[in-house]
N, C-alpha and C positions, 0 to 999 in steps of 0.2 A: 503494500500500500504506499502510495506516495504522500508525502507531507504536502500541505497546502501550498507552501512556497515552491514546490516542485511541479504543482499542477497549474500554477498561474505565472505566466512569464510575460515580459514586455517585448515589444518588437525588437528593442535593442538587445535584450537577452537572447532572443531567437537568432539575431544576426551574429552575435558573438559566439554562441555555442549551439549551432543547429543540431550536431550529432547527439548531444545530451537531450535536447528537447524531443527529438525524434525517438530516441530510446525510451524516454519516459512516456511518450504517447503510445507506445506499444503496450504499456501497462494500464494507463488510464487516459481519458481525453485530457488534453491540455487547453487551457484558456490563454489566448494571446491577447494582451491589452495594447491599446494605442491611445496615448494621451491619458492614461489611467483608467480607461474604460474598456470592458470587454469587447473585442473586435471579431475574433474568429476562434474556432476550435480546431485543434489538430487532433485527429482521431486515427488510431492504428487501423491497419487494413482489416484485420480479423474482426475488430469491434464494428467498423463500418459495414462489413459484409453481414455480420449478424444483425445489425439494425435493419439493413436493407431487406434481408430474408424475412425478418419478423414483420416489417411493414407490408411486404408483398403478401405474406400469409394472412395478415389481418384484412387487406383489401379483398383477397380471395374469399375469406369467410364472409365479409360484408356482402360481396356480390352474390354468393350462394344464398344468404339469407334474404336478400332483396328479390332474387328470382322466385324463392319459395313464396314470399308474400304476394308477388305478382301472380303466380299460378293459382294461389288460393283466391285472390280477388277475381281473376278471370273466370274461375270455375263457378263462382257465386254470382257473377254478373255485377260485382261491386267495383266497377272501373269507369273511367271516363274516356270518351273518344278523344281523339287529337283536337277536334274543333272545341269540345267542351273544356278540355284542359287549357287550351289557349284563352278561351273566354274567362275561365276561373282565375288564371294568372293575371290577365288584364284587369279584372275587377279588383283583385288584391293590390295590384300596382297602383291603380287609381285611388283606392282607399288610403293607401300609405302616403301617397302624394298629398292628398287633402289633409291628412293629419300633421304632416310636416310643414304646412304653410301657415 
């Protein structure tokens, strides 16, 4: 486990010792600061790949769930035609516009 000082580095520190920062990023994400504010993360390849795989899996699960809902709605006739959906969206948009005025 890296200490906080090893997980937060300035742009200057990164320029001075990039190999050390990269090595630390293989263990945990590193926050690089610019002018004292967080600017970017440096993340190891394995951590990034893991995050990407998890994101894609969550998107796949959400898609499957949405298809199941759509199939249930279609089988019960609980759906809108494209024309009806456009009209409903237009009505909601107009109501929102009126509230914001």
